[in-house]
C-alpha positions in Angstrom: -2.2 19.5 -13.3 -2.2 17.5 -10.1 -2.0 13.8 -10.3 -3.3 11.1 -8.0 0.2 10.2 -7.0 1.1 13.8 -6.1 -2.0 14.2 -4.0 -1.5 11.0 -2.1 2.2 11.9 -1.6 1.2 15.2 0.1 -1.6 13.5 2.1 0.8 10.8 3.3 3.4 13.5 4.4 0.7 15.4 6.2 -0.5 12.3 8.1 3.0 11.2 9.0 3.8 14.7 10.3 0.6 14.9 12.4 0.9 11.4 13.7 4.5 11.8 14.9 7.6 9.6 14.5 6.6 7.0 17.1 3.0 6.5 15.9 1.9 3.0 15.0 1.1 1.9 11.5 -0.5 -1.1 9.9 2.9 -2.2 8.6 4.0 -4.9 11.0 6.7 -3.6 13.5 7.0 -0.3 11.7 6.5 3.0 13.4 5.7 6.1 11.4 9.4 7.0 11.3 10.3 3.6 9.8 7.5 3.9 7.3 8.7 7.3 6.3 12.3 6.0 5.9 10.9 3.2 3.7 9.2 5.6 1.4 12.3 7.8 1.1 14.7 4.9 0.4 12.4 3.4 -2.2 12.5 6.7 -4.2 16.0 7.9 -3.5 18.2 4.8 -3.1 17.7 2.5 -6.1 20.9 0.7 -5.1 19.1 -0.5 -1.9 15.4 -0.4 -2.9 15.8 -3.6 -4.9 15.8 -5.4 -1.6 12.1 -4.9 -1.4 11.6 -7.6 -4.0 15.0 -9.3 -4.3 15.9 -11.3 -1.1 19.7 -11.3 -1.6 19.5 -7.5 -1.4 17.3 -7.4 1.7 20.1 -7.0 4.2 21.5 -3.9 2.3 18.0 -2.5 2.2 17.5 -2.9 5.9 20.9 -1.3 6.6 20.2 1.7 4.4 16.6 2.1 5.7 17.9 2.1 9.3 20.4 4.8 8.3 17.5 7.0 7.0 15.3 6.2 10.0 18.0 7.7 12.2 17.7 11.0 10.4 15.6 13.8 11.9 12.0 13.0 11.3 11.3 16.4 9.9 13.9 15.8 7.2 12.2 12.5 6.2 8.8 14.3 5.9 10.4 17.0 3.8 12.0 14.5 1.4 8.6 12.8 1.0 6.9 16.1 0.2 9.5 17.3 -2.3 9.7 13.9 -4.0 12.5 12.2 -5.8 15.6 13.9 -7.2 15.4 14.9 -10.9 17.6 12.0 -12.0 15.3 9.5 -10.4 13.0 7.5 -12.7 10.2 8.4 -10.2 10.7 12.0 -11.2 9.0 11.2 -14.5 5.3 12.1 -14.1 4.0 9.1 -15.9 6.2 6.7 -13.9 5.3 8.5 -10.7 1.6 8.1 -11.4 1.9 4.4 -12.4 4.2 3.4 -9.5 3.1 5.6 -6.7 -0.6 6.1 -6.8 -1.4 2.8 -5.1 1.9 2.8 -3.0 1.1 6.1 -1.4 -2.6 5.4 -1.0 -1.9 2.2 0.9 0.7 3.8 3.1 -1.5 6.7 3.8 -4.2 4.3 5.0 -1.5 2.4 7.0 -1.0 5.6 9.0 -4.6 6.6 9.1 -6.1 3.3 10.1 -3.6 2.6 12.8 -4.7 5.6 14.9 -7.4 5.1 17.5 -9.6 8.0 16.3 -9.3 7.3 12.5 -12.2 8.2 10.3 -13.2 6.5 7.0 -12.2 8.4 3.9 -14.6 8.8 1.0 -12.8 8.5 -2.3 -13.9 10.5 -5.4 -15.2 8.3 -8.2 -12.3 9.1 -10.6 -9.7 8.1 -8.0 -11.7 5.0 -7.1 -11.7 3.9 -10.7 -7.9 4.6 -10.9 -7.3 2.3 -8.0 -9.6 -0.3 -9.5 -7.8 -0.2 -12.8 -4.4 -0.9 -11.1 -6.0 -3.6 -8.9 -7.3 -5.4 -12.0 -3.8 -5.5 -13.4 -2.1 -6.5 -10.2 -4.7 -8.9 -8.9 -2.9 -12.1 -9.8 0.4 -11.0 -8.3 -1.3 -9.8 -5.1 -3.3 -12.9 -4.7 -0.7 -15.5 -5.7 -0.2 -16.7 -2.1 -3.9 -17.1 -1.3 -4.5 -20.6 0.0 -8.0 -20.7 -1.7 -9.6 -19.2 -4.8 -10.0 -15.4 -4.4 -12.2 -13.0 -6.3 -12.3 -9.3 -5.8 -15.7 -7.6 -6.7 -16.9 -4.1 -6.7 -20.5 -3.4 -5.6 -21.4 -2.7 -9.2 -20.4 -6.3 -10.1 -17.0 -5.6 -11.8 -14.8 -8.5 -10.9 -11.1 -9.4 -10.8 -9.8 -12.9 -10.2 -6.9 -12.7 -7.8 -6.3 -16.5 -7.4 -7.8 -19.5 -9.1 -8.7 -22.5 -7.0 -11.4 -24.0 -4.8 -13.1 -23.3 -2.6 -13.6 -19.7 -3.6 -13.8 -16.6 -1.4 -15.3 -13.5 -2.9 -14.3 -10.1 -1.3 -16.9 -7.4 -2.1 -16.1 -3.7 -1.5 -15.2 -0.4 -2.9 -11.9 -0.2 -4.8 -10.0 1.5 -2.0 -11.1 -1.2 0.5 -10.3 -4.0 -2.0 -6.9 -2.5 -2.5 -6.2 -2.6 1.2 -7.4 -6.2 1.4 -5.4 -7.4 -1.6 -2.2 -5.7 -0.2 -2.4 -7.8 2.9 -4.4 -5.5 5.2 -7.3 -7.8 5.4 -8.4 -7.1 8.9 -8.3 -3.3 8.3 -10.3 -3.4 5.0 -14.1 -2.8 5.0 -15.1 -5.7 2.7 -17.8 -8.4 2.8 -16.5 -11.9 2.4 -18.6 -14.6 0.8 -17.6 -18.2 1.0 -17.0 -21.2 3.3 -16.1 -20.0 6.8 -12.9 -22.1 6.9 -11.9 -20.7 3.6 -12.6 -17.2 4.7 -10.5 -17.7 7.8 -7.6 -19.0 5.7 -7.8 -15.9 3.4 -7.8 -13.6 6.4 -4.7 -15.2 7.7 -2.9 -15.4 4.3 0.1 -13.4 3.4 -1.4 -11.4 0.5 0.3 -8.6 -1.4 3.6 -8.2 -3.1 
């Protein structure tokens, strides 16, 4: 049975392939090649991937990622498509689904939305609910650097508090758009913002995400 993570993995690989190695992405200063290298290193080089979250390891991560970015682009795409090696924790279906569903969705949209002719993608309700479930659990972490109170709300009224404080800004949108917003892609997310104008401007400029 296909999983959300597997589907997003293949979609990401297809988009990276069609965009080409020099295509822009929403990730600051990263081309499609550099984004592809990041995805591969995260899954295949645990000795370096810790630098994503642990600052003392960041230099090693950058070095290893640069080494992978120098590989043929076609090889990077193949490594993304085939997934992690059998001994990798990400090879476990449950961990892959838990760790990669949102990761691959966001990076897929990083590629899609950076292209001049990009088209909005309609998510099926099951996948939208899966994104929302993860967003509810991650909201406090993603919104911890918000300079004001931040609430994420679906059109049906379901709500997650990302940051407590005043004044409060409420972002209203579909789960996929709220996910992009909370992961620091505020300008690229189709959400409605309710709150004081100054507070909204501060949220839009904030360094949200992990």
